[in-house]
C-alpha positions in Angstrom: -21.5 -59.6 95.5 -23.5 -61.7 97.8 -21.3 -63.8 100.1 -23.7 -66.7 99.8 -23.5 -66.6 96.0 -19.7 -66.5 96.1 -19.6 -69.5 98.4 -22.0 -71.4 96.1 -20.1 -70.5 92.9 -16.8 -71.5 94.6 -18.1 -74.8 95.8 -19.6 -75.6 92.3 -16.2 -76.2 90.8 -14.8 -78.3 93.7 -14.8 -82.1 93.6 -17.5 -83.6 95.9 -14.7 -85.5 97.6 -13.0 -82.2 98.6 -16.1 -80.9 100.3 -16.6 -84.2 102.1 -13.0 -84.4 103.2 -13.0 -80.8 104.4 -16.0 -81.4 106.6 -14.5 -84.7 107.8 -11.2 -83.1 108.7 -13.0 -80.2 110.5 -14.7 -82.8 112.6 -11.4 -84.3 113.5 -11.5 -87.3 111.1 -8.3 -88.8 109.7 -7.5 -89.0 106.0 -5.4 -92.0 105.7 -3.1 -93.3 102.9 -5.4 -96.3 102.8 -8.5 -97.2 104.8 -7.4 -98.9 108.0 -3.7 -98.7 107.2 -1.1 -97.3 109.5 2.7 -97.6 108.8 4.9 -99.2 111.4 8.3 -97.8 110.6 11.3 -99.4 112.3 13.8 -96.6 113.1 16.6 -99.2 113.2 16.1 -99.8 109.5 16.6 -96.1 108.6 19.4 -95.8 106.1 20.6 -92.4 104.9 22.4 -94.1 102.0 18.9 -94.5 100.4 18.5 -90.7 100.4 21.7 -89.3 98.7 22.7 -85.7 99.1 21.8 -83.5 96.2 24.4 -80.8 96.7 23.5 -79.1 93.4 20.3 -77.9 94.9 21.0 -78.3 98.7 23.8 -75.8 98.2 22.4 -73.7 95.4 24.2 -70.3 95.7 21.0 -68.4 95.0 19.3 -70.3 97.8 22.2 -70.0 100.3 22.3 -66.2 99.7 18.9 -65.8 101.3 20.3 -66.7 104.7 22.8 -65.1 107.0 24.5 -68.0 108.9 26.0 -65.6 111.4 22.6 -64.2 112.2 21.4 -67.8 112.8 24.2 -68.2 115.3 22.8 -65.1 117.0 19.3 -66.7 117.0 18.0 -64.4 114.3 16.1 -65.9 111.4 15.2 -64.0 108.2 12.6 -65.6 106.0 10.7 -64.0 103.1 12.4 -60.6 103.8 11.3 -60.5 107.4 13.6 -61.2 110.5 12.6 -62.5 113.9 14.7 -63.1 117.0 14.2 -66.6 118.2 13.9 -68.2 121.6 14.3 -71.8 120.4 12.4 -73.1 123.5 9.3 -70.9 123.0 9.3 -69.4 119.5 8.1 -72.5 117.7 4.6 -71.8 118.9 4.7 -68.0 119.0 2.5 -65.9 116.8 5.4 -64.6 114.8 4.9 -62.5 111.6 2.4 -64.3 109.3 1.1 -67.9 109.0 3.2 -68.2 105.8 6.3 -67.0 107.7 5.6 -69.6 110.5 5.2 -72.3 107.9 8.7 -71.4 106.5 10.2 -71.4 110.0 9.0 -75.0 110.5 10.4 -76.1 107.0 13.9 -75.9 108.5 15.5 -75.0 105.2 18.0 -72.8 107.0 19.7 -76.0 108.3 21.4 -76.3 104.9 23.2 -73.0 104.9 24.5 -73.9 108.4 25.6 -77.3 107.0 27.4 -75.6 104.1 29.1 -73.1 106.4 30.4 -76.0 108.6 31.7 -77.9 105.6 33.4 -74.8 104.2 34.9 -73.4 107.3 35.1 -76.3 109.7 33.7 -74.2 112.4 31.8 -76.5 114.8 29.5 -73.6 115.9 27.5 -74.0 112.7 27.0 -77.7 113.2 26.2 -77.3 116.9 23.6 -74.6 116.1 21.9 -76.7 113.5 21.7 -79.7 115.8 20.4 -77.5 118.6 17.7 -76.2 116.4 16.5 -79.7 115.5 16.7 -80.8 119.2 14.7 -77.7 120.3 12.0 -78.5 117.7 11.7 -82.1 118.9 11.5 -81.0 122.5 9.1 -78.1 121.9 6.8 -79.7 119.3 5.5 -83.0 120.5 2.8 -84.5 118.3 0.0 -84.0 120.8 0.6 -80.3 120.8 -0.2 -80.1 117.1 -0.3 -76.7 115.5 1.8 -75.5 112.5 4.6 -78.0 113.4 2.3 -80.9 112.6 0.5 -79.5 109.5 0.8 -82.1 106.8 2.3 -79.7 104.2 4.8 -78.5 106.7 5.8 -82.1 107.5 6.1 -82.8 103.8 8.6 -79.9 103.4 10.5 -80.3 106.7 11.4 -84.0 106.1 13.2 -83.0 103.0 15.3 -80.4 104.9 16.1 -82.9 107.7 17.1 -85.7 105.3 19.2 -83.3 103.1 20.9 -82.0 106.2 21.6 -85.5 107.5 22.9 -86.7 104.1 25.2 -83.7 103.5 26.7 -84.0 107.0 26.8 -87.8 107.1 30.5 -88.0 108.0 30.0 -85.5 110.9 26.7 -86.9 112.2 27.1 -90.7 111.9 29.2 -90.9 115.1 26.6 -89.0 117.1 24.3 -91.9 117.8 22.0 -90.1 120.2 21.3 -87.3 117.7 20.7 -89.6 114.8 18.4 -91.8 117.0 16.4 -88.7 118.0 16.0 -87.6 114.4 14.9 -91.1 113.3 12.4 -91.4 116.1 10.9 -88.0 115.2 10.9 -88.8 111.5 9.1 -92.1 112.1 6.4 -90.2 114.2 6.0 -87.5 111.5 5.8 -90.3 108.9 2.9 -92.0 110.7 1.1 -88.7 111.4 1.4 -87.6 107.7 0.0 -91.0 106.5 -3.1 -90.4 108.6 -3.6 -86.7 107.6 -3.2 -86.4 103.9 -4.6 -83.2 102.4 -7.3 -84.9 100.3 -9.5 -81.8 100.8 -7.0 -79.4 99.2 -5.4 -81.8 96.7 -3.2 -80.0 94.1 0.4 -79.3 95.1 -0.3 -80.0 98.8 -1.4 -83.6 98.1 1.4 -84.2 95.7 3.9 -83.0 98.4 2.3 -85.3 101.0 2.7 -88.3 98.7 6.3 -87.4 97.8 7.2 -87.2 101.4 5.6 -90.6 102.2 7.5 -92.2 99.3 10.8 -90.8 100.4 10.3 -91.8 104.0 9.1 -95.3 103.0 12.4 -95.7 101.2 14.4 -94.3 104.1 12.8 -96.7 106.6 12.8 -99.6 104.1 9.0 -99.8 104.4 8.1 -101.6 101.2 4.4 -102.0 102.0 3.8 -98.3 102.5 5.8 -97.5 99.4 3.6 -99.9 97.3 0.6 -98.0 98.5 2.0 -94.5 98.1 3.8 -94.9 94.7 0.7 -95.5 92.5 -1.0 -92.5 94.1 2.0 -90.3 93.6 2.4 -91.3 90.0 -1.3 -90.6 89.4 -0.9 -87.1 90.9 2.2 -86.4 88.8 0.3 -87.6 85.7 -2.6 -85.2 86.5 -0.7 -82.2 87.9 2.4 -82.1 85.6 1.0 -81.1 82.2 2.5 -82.7 79.1 4.3 -79.4 78.4 6.0 -79.6 81.8 4.2 -76.9 83.6 2.5 -77.6 87.0 -1.2 -77.4 86.5 -1.6 -74.5 89.0 0.3 -72.5 86.4 2.7 -70.8 88.8 6.3 -70.8 87.6 7.4 -70.8 91.2 5.4 -73.9 92.2 6.6 -75.6 89.0 10.2 -75.2 90.3 9.2 -76.4 93.8 7.5 -79.5 92.3 10.5 -80.2 90.0 12.9 -80.1 92.9 10.8 -82.5 95.0 10.2 -84.9 92.1 13.9 -85.1 91.4 14.5 -85.8 95.1 11.9 -88.6 95.0 13.3 -90.0 91.8 16.8 -90.2 93.1 15.6 -91.9 96.3 13.5 -94.4 94.4 16.4 -95.1 92.1 18.9 -95.7 94.9 16.3 -97.9 96.7 15.8 -100.2 93.7 12.5 -98.7 92.3 14.0 -96.4 89.6 11.6 -97.6 86.9 8.8 -95.7 88.7 10.6 -92.4 88.5 10.2 -92.6 84.7 6.6 -91.4 85.2 7.8 -88.1 86.8 8.1 -86.1 83.5 11.5 -84.7 84.5 12.4 -84.0 80.8 9.2 -82.1 80.2 9.5 -80.1 83.4 13.1 -79.1 82.6 12.1 -78.1 79.1 9.4 -75.9 80.6 11.7 -74.3 83.1 14.4 -73.7 80.5 11.9 -72.2 78.0 10.4 -69.9 80.5 13.6 -68.7 82.1 16.3 -68.9 79.5 18.1 -65.5 79.4 16.3 -63.8 82.2 17.2 -62.9 85.8 14.2 -63.9 87.9 11.1 -66.1 88.2 8.3 -64.9 85.9 5.4 -63.5 87.9 2.2 -65.4 86.9 -0.4 -66.5 89.5 1.2 -66.7 93.0 4.9 -66.3 92.4 7.9 -64.8 94.0 11.7 -65.0 93.3 12.8 -65.9 96.9 11.1 -69.3 97.5 12.1 -72.0 95.0 15.6 -73.1 94.1 17.1 -71.3 91.1 16.8 -72.3 87.5 20.5 -73.0 87.2 20.7 -75.3 90.2 17.6 -77.3 89.2 18.8 -77.8 85.6 22.3 -78.7 86.8 20.9 -81.3 89.1 18.7 -82.7 86.3 21.7 -82.9 84.0 24.2 -84.4 86.5 21.8 -86.9 88.1 19.4 -87.8 85.3 21.2 -86.8 82.1 18.4 -84.4 81.2 19.3 -81.8 78.5 16.5 -79.2 78.3 15.0 -78.1 75.0 13.4 -74.8 74.2 9.7 -74.7 73.2 8.1 -71.4 72.2 4.6 -72.6 72.9 3.6 -74.6 76.0 0.4 -75.7 74.6 -1.1 -77.4 77.6 -0.6 -74.5 80.0 -1.1 -71.7 77.4 2.2 -69.9 78.0 3.9 -68.6 74.8 7.5 -67.4 74.7 8.9 -64.9 72.2 12.6 -64.1 71.9 14.5 -61.7 69.7 18.0 -60.3 69.5 17.8 -56.5 69.0 20.0 -53.4 69.1 18.8 -53.0 72.7 19.9 -56.5 73.6 18.1 -59.9 74.0 14.4 -59.3 74.4 12.1 -62.0 75.8 8.3 -61.9 76.2 6.4 -64.5 78.3 2.6 -64.4 77.4 -0.1 -66.1 79.4 -3.0 -67.2 77.1 -4.2 -70.2 79.1 -6.8 -71.1 81.6 -6.4 -69.7 85.1 -5.8 -73.1 86.7 -7.5 -76.4 87.6 -11.2 -75.7 88.4 -11.0 -77.5 91.8 -7.7 -75.8 92.9 -7.9 -72.1 92.2 -6.3 -70.8 95.4 -3.2 -69.5 93.6 -5.0 -67.9 90.7 -4.5 -64.2 89.8 -6.4 -62.1 87.3 -3.6 -62.3 84.8 -5.1 -63.8 81.6 -3.5 -62.3 78.5 -0.8 -60.7 80.7 2.8 -60.7 79.8 6.2 -59.9 81.1 9.0 -58.5 78.9 12.7 -58.7 79.7 15.5 -56.8 78.1 19.0 -58.2 78.5 17.7 -60.4 81.3 16.2 -57.6 83.3 12.4 -57.1 83.8 10.9 -54.2 82.0 7.1 -54.7 81.6 5.9 -56.9 84.4 3.1 -58.3 86.6 3.1 -57.1 90.2 3.7 -60.4 91.9 2.2 -61.7 95.1 3.9 -60.1 98.2 2.1 -62.1 100.8 -0.6 -64.7 101.4 -2.0 -63.4 104.7 -2.1 -59.6 104.3 -4.6 -56.9 103.6 -2.9 -56.3 100.2 -3.4 -60.0 99.2 -6.4 -59.3 97.0 -5.0 -56.1 95.6 -2.1 -58.0 94.1 -4.5 -60.5 92.5 -6.5 -57.8 90.7 -6.5 -57.4 86.9 -4.9 -54.0 87.0 -2.0 -55.4 89.0 -1.0 -57.2 85.8 0.0 -56.1 82.4 -3.2 -57.2 80.8 -6.7 -56.2 79.8 -9.8 -55.3 81.8 -13.3 -55.7 80.2 -16.1 -53.3 81.1 -14.5 -52.4 84.4 -14.9 -56.0 85.7 -12.2 -58.2 87.3 -11.3 -61.2 85.1 -12.0 -63.6 87.9 -13.9 -63.3 91.2 -11.0 -63.6 93.6 -13.0 -62.9 96.7 -10.8 -64.3 99.5 -7.1 -65.1 99.8 -7.4 -68.6 98.3 -11.0 -68.6 96.9 -12.3 -67.9 93.4 -15.9 -68.0 92.3 -16.6 -67.3 88.6 -13.7 -67.0 86.3 -12.7 -66.2 82.7 -10.6 -68.4 80.5 -8.0 -67.9 77.8 -6.6 -69.6 74.8 -3.7 -69.3 72.3 -4.9 -68.5 68.8 -1.6 -68.2 67.0 2.1 -68.1 67.7 5.3 -67.7 65.8 8.9 -66.8 66.7 8.2 -63.0 67.3 4.4 -62.8 67.2 1.6 -64.3 69.4 -2.1 -63.9 69.6 -4.4 -65.0 72.4 -8.0 -64.6 73.4 -9.8 -64.1 76.7 -13.5 -65.2 77.0 -14.9 -63.1 79.9 -16.6 -65.1 82.6 -20.2 -65.8 81.6 -19.2 -65.7 77.9 -20.4 -62.1 77.6 -17.6 -61.0 75.3 -14.1 -61.8 74.0 -10.9 -59.9 73.9 -8.1 -60.7 71.4 -4.5 -59.6 72.2 -1.6 -59.6 69.8 2.0 -59.0 70.8 4.7 -58.4 68.2 8.5 -58.2 68.9 9.7 -55.7 66.3 13.2 -54.7 65.7 13.2 -51.6 67.9 10.2 -52.0 70.1 7.2 -54.0 71.3 3.7 -53.7 69.7 0.6 -54.7 71.6 -2.8 -54.7 69.9 -6.0 -55.3 72.0 -9.5 -55.7 70.5 -12.9 -56.3 72.1 -15.3 -58.6 70.2 -18.7 -57.6 71.6 -20.3 -54.7 73.3 -18.5 -52.5 75.8 -14.9 -51.2 76.3 -11.5 -52.4 77.5 -8.7 -50.8 79.5 -5.1 -52.1 78.9 -2.7 -51.8 81.8 1.1 -51.9 81.6 3.3 -52.1 84.7 6.9 -51.0 84.3 9.7 -52.2 86.6 11.8 -49.3 85.1 12.4 -47.2 82.0 8.8 -45.9 81.7 8.1 -44.7 78.1 6.0 -41.8 77.1 2.5 -43.0 76.4 -1.1 -41.9 76.4 -3.4 -42.9 79.3 -3.6 -42.6 83.1 -0.3 -42.9 84.8 -0.1 -43.9 88.5 2.0 -45.9 90.9 1.4 -49.5 91.8 3.0 -51.9 94.3 5.5 -54.3 92.6 6.7 -57.3 94.6 9.2 -59.5 92.7 9.8 -61.3 96.0 7.6 -62.3 98.9 7.7 -59.9 101.8 8.8 -56.7 100.1 7.5 -54.4 97.5 8.3 -51.0 95.9 6.3 -48.5 93.9 6.4 -48.9 90.1 4.8 -47.0 87.3 1.6 -48.2 85.7 0.0 -46.9 82.5 -3.7 -47.6 82.0 -5.3 -46.8 78.6 -8.5 -44.9 78.3 -11.6 -47.1 77.8 -12.2 -48.0 74.2 -13.2 -50.8 71.9 -9.6 -51.4 70.9 -6.0 -50.2 71.7 -2.7 -50.3 70.0 0.5 -49.3 71.7 4.2 -49.3 70.7 6.9 -49.2 73.3 10.6 -48.7 72.2 12.9 -51.0 74.0 15.0 -49.4 76.7 18.8 -49.8 76.5 20.5 -50.9 79.7 22.8 -53.7 80.7 21.2 -55.2 83.7 18.1 -54.2 85.7 17.3 -54.6 89.3 14.4 -56.9 89.9 
């Protein structure tokens, strides 16, 4: 493939404004909330009562289990299954691990496990360590030094961690005037910087998170003028990015949960600041319906597009928060018609069987960075444990990145030996195929893939039978197809090529799993008997 042709095809489905803003940002230009506008936050007006603690998600047991608080006391930080020893004076700017790991380091989510340990045990070491980490960041990361610390997306995530930490420990921190003043001064500076550097070139979840952060900080500082500018923009992005079926438009179940958490945080802040009517536009009911439908009865985040099970808060914590704070009771939907996901469920002798099938488009044309070649792919869970799976993501900045995006890293169909989409760089897609749901019922679903260029069409039908899973693939047009199936465990006997493939249910770690690839043909039909086991490892 010609690199020039790939660049051109990638640029063709971007918005002209994205290209213009990318060039402008590269030249050092600002991307303000509004032309000529700069917030003037008054740190003295900061009020943590406007940002209530959401303990249901701040102290989500699944989230807390990702951190070792005693290791943090020993200056060891594990993120995304990788640990680094920290020198809190120097490590903020060190080339540790990967860029994604360094982003997560600057999110400061690990302040919340330290807060919980302090509240549970009353051991002041945990509180002192958390405060020391914040102090060290403020000292080591002045605005003029820039870098990862002042990346707009990083700011958008870190301010949530700081405010949650502050709210959860209000009783312990309110008497420490010096520390609170330092936090407020830094938050004010981050607020102003973010308002001048919105990610209008990337858009998608980055831009939504920028606007969410501005809305929360505007409420925190009592800055009504900035809130009046940011709120309509945030609501417009929610309207565009959260589909009517509740899925985030980048079609990643992981990012859907991240966005749901942050919209709930923004909604509760708006409500407690007297702007609750605006939160009605955040589609919380639809998002909870989507999450419940996708994850009811299973043990991990489904792996479609960029996804991992060790990033977002858990299903149970998010749905608990939605119920307790907003009275949302989720409803199950077997077809998410806007995103193209279909869910089949059946009680069998082997246990509860669930299939999640992707028959939608790859994502928004102008934001394809998280797309995988997973059209017509599916995951099958038995008694909550994954059985037939997609391979996941593993990492964003790694030599294996593109391998995990390939068609045969998913339980799906390849046409004429060609990748479904041209994923040619870690976050770039040139030409792409598209899918559609053709029919769906309680235990049967049929979807179609139109290969990029419209050269041919593949139809896949999946049937949940009493004792096993039936998958029928048929090519409409010239050529041949190969059907791949990746097994997390309990590999059945089947015809075809059998090999090993890397399977990464979480970021930062993978293991070898078995893959069966059918021989090239015009059509395939396979039947896999359900395994019988109680619970599977992920």
